[in-house]
C-alpha positions in Angstrom: 21.5 24.1 -8.2 22.1 20.8 -8.7 19.5 18.8 -11.0 16.9 16.6 -10.5 17.2 13.1 -10.8 15.7 10.4 -13.4 17.9 7.6 -12.3 20.5 6.9 -9.7 24.0 7.9 -10.8 26.8 8.8 -8.3 29.6 10.4 -9.4 32.5 8.4 -7.7 36.2 8.9 -6.8 38.7 7.3 -4.2 40.2 9.7 -1.1 42.3 8.6 1.4 41.7 5.2 0.3 37.9 5.4 0.7 35.5 4.9 -2.1 33.5 8.4 -2.1 30.5 8.8 -4.1 28.3 12.1 -4.5 25.1 12.1 -6.2 24.1 16.3 -6.7 20.7 16.6 -6.7 18.1 19.9 -5.8 15.6 17.4 -4.8 16.2 17.6 -0.7 16.4 20.4 1.7 19.2 18.6 3.6 22.2 16.9 3.0 22.8 12.9 3.4 26.4 11.2 4.4 26.2 7.7 4.9 29.9 6.2 5.3 29.4 2.6 5.5 32.6 0.1 7.0 32.2 -3.2 5.9 33.4 -6.7 8.1 33.1 -10.1 7.2 30.1 -11.7 9.6 32.1 -14.3 12.0 32.2 -15.3 15.6 35.6 -13.4 16.4 34.2 -9.8 15.5 30.2 -9.4 15.2 29.9 -8.3 18.6 33.0 -6.3 18.7 31.4 -4.2 15.7 28.3 -3.9 17.2 29.5 -2.7 20.5 32.3 -0.5 18.7 29.1 1.6 16.8 27.8 2.4 20.1 30.8 3.5 21.8 31.6 5.7 18.9 28.8 7.4 18.9 29.3 8.8 22.3 32.1 11.2 22.1 35.1 12.1 20.0 38.2 14.1 20.8 36.5 17.2 19.9 33.4 16.7 21.9 34.8 14.1 25.1 31.5 14.2 26.7 28.0 12.7 24.9 26.1 16.1 26.0 29.1 18.2 24.3 28.6 16.3 21.2 24.9 16.4 21.3 24.9 20.2 21.9 26.8 20.5 18.9 24.6 18.4 17.0 21.7 21.2 18.1 24.4 23.6 17.0 24.5 22.2 13.4 20.6 23.3 13.5 19.6 19.6 14.5 21.3 17.3 12.5 20.6 14.0 13.0 23.6 11.4 13.5 23.9 8.0 14.5 25.9 4.8 13.8 24.5 1.6 13.8 25.4 -2.1 12.2 23.2 -3.9 9.7 23.6 -7.6 8.1 24.1 -8.2 4.3 24.5 -11.8 3.4 28.0 -12.7 5.1 28.8 -9.4 5.4 28.3 -6.8 8.7 27.6 -3.4 7.8 28.8 -0.4 10.6 27.2 2.7 9.1 27.5 6.4 10.5 25.0 8.2 9.2 24.7 12.1 9.2 21.9 14.3 7.8 22.2 18.5 7.7 20.2 21.0 6.5 21.4 22.6 3.2 22.8 26.2 4.4 21.3 27.6 1.2 17.8 27.5 3.3 19.4 28.9 6.3 20.2 32.5 7.3 23.6 31.5 8.0 26.9 32.0 6.1 29.7 29.2 7.6 29.4 25.7 5.4 26.7 23.2 7.6 28.2 20.3 4.8 32.1 21.0 5.6 31.4 20.9 9.2 28.9 17.8 9.0 32.0 16.5 7.0 34.5 17.5 9.8 32.0 15.9 12.3 32.2 12.4 10.2 35.9 12.6 10.4 35.9 13.1 14.0 34.1 9.3 14.4 36.5 8.1 11.8 39.7 9.2 12.7 40.0 11.8 16.1 38.0 9.3 18.3 37.6 10.1 22.1 40.8 7.6 23.7 43.1 8.1 26.7 46.3 5.7 27.2 45.5 4.1 23.8 42.0 3.0 24.8 38.4 4.2 25.0 37.2 5.0 27.5 36.2 2.3 30.1 33.1 4.1 31.6 31.7 4.5 27.9 32.5 0.8 27.3 31.0 -0.4 30.4 27.8 1.7 30.0 27.4 0.6 26.3 27.7 -3.1 27.0 25.5 -3.0 29.6 23.2 -1.4 26.8 23.9 -4.0 24.2 23.5 -6.8 26.8 20.2 -5.8 27.4 18.9 -5.4 24.0 20.5 -8.7 22.8 18.8 -10.4 26.4 15.4 -8.5 25.5 15.0 -10.1 21.8 13.0 -12.9 23.5 10.4 -10.0 24.1 9.6 -9.3 20.6 8.3 -12.8 19.4 8.2 -11.9 16.1 11.9 -10.9 15.9 12.5 -13.5 18.0 11.4 -16.5 15.7 13.1 -14.5 12.8 16.3 -15.2 14.6 15.6 -18.6 16.0 14.6 -20.1 12.5 17.7 -18.0 10.9 20.1 -19.8 13.4 18.4 -23.4 13.0 18.5 -22.8 9.0 22.2 -21.4 9.1 23.5 -23.3 11.6 27.2 -23.6 10.9 27.1 -20.6 8.6 28.3 -16.8 9.5 24.5 -15.8 8.5 23.2 -17.6 11.5 24.8 -14.7 14.1 22.7 -11.9 15.6 23.5 -8.5 14.0 24.0 -7.4 17.6 26.4 -10.2 18.7 26.7 -12.7 21.5 26.4 -11.0 25.3 28.9 -14.1 26.0 31.4 -11.9 24.2 30.9 -9.2 26.3 32.9 -9.4 29.5 36.3 -9.8 27.7 35.8 -7.0 25.7 38.1 -4.0 26.7 38.5 -0.6 25.8 42.0 -0.9 24.8 41.0 -4.4 22.7 37.9 -2.0 21.0 40.1 0.8 19.9 42.5 -1.5 18.5 39.9 -3.0 16.6 38.7 0.5 15.7 42.0 1.4 13.8 42.3 -2.4 11.9 38.8 -2.1 10.6 39.3 1.8 9.8 42.6 1.5 8.1 41.8 -1.9 6.0 38.5 -2.5 5.6 36.2 -1.4 2.9 35.0 2.0 3.0 32.5 3.7 1.0 31.3 7.4 1.7 28.2 8.5 0.2 27.1 11.9 -0.1 23.5 13.1 -1.6 22.3 16.8 -1.6 22.3 19.9 -3.4 26.5 20.4 -3.4 29.3 20.6 -5.5 31.3 17.6 -5.8 34.6 19.5 -5.5 33.5 20.9 -2.5 32.9 17.5 -1.0 36.2 16.1 -2.3 37.8 18.9 -1.1 36.0 18.8 2.8 36.8 14.8 2.6 40.5 15.6 2.0 40.8 18.1 4.6 38.7 16.7 7.3 39.3 12.6 7.0 42.7 12.1 6.7 42.7 7.8 6.9 45.9 6.3 6.2 44.8 3.3 4.0 47.7 1.1 2.8 46.5 -2.2 2.9 43.0 -1.8 2.2 41.7 -5.5 -0.1 38.8 -6.8 -0.6 36.9 -9.1 2.2 37.1 -12.6 2.2 33.3 -13.7 2.1 32.3 -17.3 2.0 29.5 -17.9 -0.4 29.2 -21.8 -0.6 25.9 -22.5 -2.1 24.2 -24.8 0.4 21.9 -27.8 -0.4 18.8 -28.9 1.2 18.9 -32.5 2.0 15.7 -32.4 4.3 13.4 -30.1 5.1 13.7 -30.0 8.9 11.1 -28.9 11.4 11.9 -27.2 14.7 9.1 -26.5 17.5 10.1 -24.1 20.5 8.0 -23.5 23.6 7.7 -20.1 25.2 4.8 -18.8 26.5 2.7 -17.1 23.9 -0.7 -16.3 23.1 -0.4 -16.5 19.7 1.7 -19.3 17.5 5.1 -18.2 15.1 4.7 -20.3 12.1 8.1 -19.3 10.1 9.4 -21.1 7.0 13.1 -21.1 5.8 13.7 -21.1 2.2 16.7 -21.4 -0.3 15.9 -19.3 -3.2 19.5 -20.2 -4.7 19.3 -16.7 -6.5 21.0 -13.8 -4.9 20.9 -9.7 -6.4 24.0 -10.3 -9.0 21.7 -13.5 -11.0 20.1 -13.0 -13.8 17.0 -14.2 -12.8 17.0 -11.4 -9.9 13.7 -9.5 -11.2 12.0 -13.0 -11.4 12.8 -13.6 -7.7 11.1 -10.1 -6.8 8.1 -11.0 -8.7 7.9 -14.6 -7.5 8.0 -13.3 -3.8 5.4 -10.1 -4.6 3.1 -12.8 -6.3 3.7 -15.1 -3.1 3.8 -13.1 -0.1 5.2 -9.5 -0.7 2.1 -7.9 -0.3 -1.2 -7.6 0.2 -2.9 -9.1 -2.7 0.1 -12.0 -2.6 -1.6 -15.4 -2.4 0.1 -16.0 1.1 -2.2 -13.4 2.6 -5.5 -13.9 0.2 -5.1 -17.5 0.7 -3.4 -18.5 4.2 -5.5 -15.2 6.1 -7.9 -14.2 4.2 -9.9 -17.4 2.8 -9.2 -19.9 5.2 -8.6 -17.8 8.4 -5.4 -19.6 9.3 -3.0 -16.6 10.3 -3.3 -13.1 11.9 -0.6 -11.9 9.3 1.2 -14.4 6.3 3.8 -12.5 4.2 7.4 -13.7 2.9 10.5 -11.5 2.2 13.7 -11.8 0.6 17.4 -11.7 1.8 19.0 -11.0 -1.9 22.5 -11.3 -0.5 22.2 -14.6 0.9 19.6 -16.0 -1.4 17.1 -16.9 1.7 13.6 -16.0 1.3 11.5 -16.1 4.6 7.9 -16.8 5.1 6.4 -15.5 8.6 2.7 -15.9 10.1 1.3 -15.4 13.2 -1.5 -18.5 13.8 -3.2 -20.4 16.3 -1.1 -23.5 17.1 -3.8 -25.6 16.8 -4.0 -24.5 12.9 -0.3 -25.2 12.2 -0.2 -28.6 10.4 -3.6 -27.0 7.8 -1.3 -23.6 7.8 1.6 -25.4 6.3 -0.4 -27.5 3.8 -1.6 -24.1 2.7 1.4 -22.4 2.2 3.0 -25.4 0.1 -0.1 -25.3 -2.0 0.5 -21.7 -2.9 4.2 -22.6 -3.3 3.4 -25.2 -5.8 0.7 -23.3 -7.8 4.0 -21.0 -8.3 5.8 -24.0 -9.3 3.1 -24.9 -11.5 2.4 -21.3 -13.1 -0.7 -20.8 -11.8 -0.7 -17.0 -11.8 -3.2 -14.8 -12.9 -2.8 -11.7 -15.2 -4.1 -9.3 -12.4 -1.7 -11.1 -9.9 1.5 -10.1 -12.7 -0.1 -6.6 -12.9 -0.9 -5.5 -9.3 2.6 -6.7 -8.3 4.6 -5.3 -11.6 2.8 -2.2 -10.7 3.6 -2.4 -7.2 7.3 -3.4 -7.3 8.1 -0.6 -10.0 6.1 1.8 -7.2 8.3 0.9 -4.8 11.7 1.3 -6.6 10.8 4.4 -8.3 9.7 5.9 -4.8 13.6 5.5 -4.2 14.6 8.4 -6.0 12.5 10.7 -3.4 14.6 9.2 -0.4 18.7 10.0 -0.4 18.9 6.9 2.0 17.0 4.5 -0.4 19.2 6.0 -3.5 22.0 5.1 -1.1 21.2 1.5 -0.4 20.0 0.9 -3.7 23.9 1.6 -4.8 25.4 0.0 -2.0 23.4 -3.4 -2.5 25.3 -3.4 -6.2 28.4 -2.6 -4.8 28.0 -5.2 -2.4 26.9 -7.8 -4.7 29.3 -7.2 -7.4 26.2 -6.3 -10.1 25.7 -2.6 -10.3 22.3 -2.8 -11.5 20.9 0.7 -12.8 17.3 1.4 -11.7 15.8 1.8 -15.3 17.8 -2.0 -16.0 15.8 -3.1 -12.7 12.5 -1.5 -13.4 12.9 -3.0 -17.1 13.4 -6.4 -16.1 10.6 -6.0 -13.7 7.9 -5.1 -16.5 9.5 -8.0 -18.8 9.7 -10.6 -16.7 7.0 -13.6 -17.8 5.3 -16.5 -15.8 7.5 -18.7 -17.3 10.2 -16.9 -15.7 8.7 -16.8 -12.5 7.9 -20.7 -12.8 11.2 -20.9 -13.0 12.9 -19.4 -10.2 10.0 -21.2 -8.2 11.4 -24.7 -9.4 14.9 -23.7 -7.7 12.8 -22.4 -4.4 13.0 -24.9 -1.5 11.7 -25.5 2.0 15.0 -25.8 4.1 13.4 -25.4 8.0 9.7 -25.2 9.4 9.9 -23.5 12.9 7.1 -23.0 14.6 7.0 -20.9 18.2 4.0 -22.3 20.6 2.8 -22.4 24.2 3.6 -24.4 26.1 0.4 -26.3 26.7 -0.8 -29.0 24.5 0.8 -32.0 22.4 4.4 -32.0 20.9 
């Protein structure tokens, strides 16, 4: 029986040029396998990567029809499987997710773990292709699905506003790209081109595979050796542009659509990323300012002044950005901006109560400790360290949260600069 864990410490090795990280634990009744393929965010590849994720999960050589693939997942006691894309700073990550019950809890002789790894191997090394191309039928269907997904962004005004401020604030930077790609790229992508791209990223791009569950590391490694025979001879680190962006002037951008509630988003450059020493202080800064229901934005903008339906801030810690997001009546726009800036000034002046500090410390600490109860959370925490180049231990981060002072938060607050103020409003009234 694998031991229960009090910190997040994967055992790491290399198999077929792939970084494999295994965490044996008796905490879960399932085994979680997550494979991350890294790609630099770029106009050339962002749409192909998003489309590839959708095509990959349609079929494999062993299960050439989607219904056969789904039937096999049912056969594996309702295994959960997905392929998706996410964004971390200037990186686009293609993720293959697999979760199966641990056979120790089932009356089944066969190794579900090995079958799950074989299934992941199907995705990575045995896709369903004909004449050196993904099936045009699947490619065409998924292009249409992806087109609809990108175009429907405008229907979710909160997400739309988040994307628009990102585009305006990070114009000319890869981070401005929507993770699902661009509709205009879709017509030119063929099944052959997509398969060529699939072979490129699975043979040369960084791949990290994580396995969490009540497993024996040696058995996991043997199954990967057997079922995922990747040929990876030219693997290298991606070239990621991390140029620091200086804020010259605070910009205002106003969009008009048919909306009932205006969206006020303020994009800030923190000039601090996950790998930096003052990252724990940044977490507390964001927590006190707008991360939680007890935060200054919620209490002052929403509760005291009744200026917003919601008012929160969140970090993109690999990019060094903080987004403040609120839903307001458009006639309260100027006052809402004024009050938000007042809260940021309070942070710079160190006007933070002991109650705000203790509540934020406790909430942050609880959030990070809860990672120990989530296989996905532990994988995400560890992968953040790998991507950033700073492998943090959980106990180290918790200590940083506990020992950060108001003076430390003031220093962070002095670095934070407003870059762009974005308003999504109705089509009536004055500009």
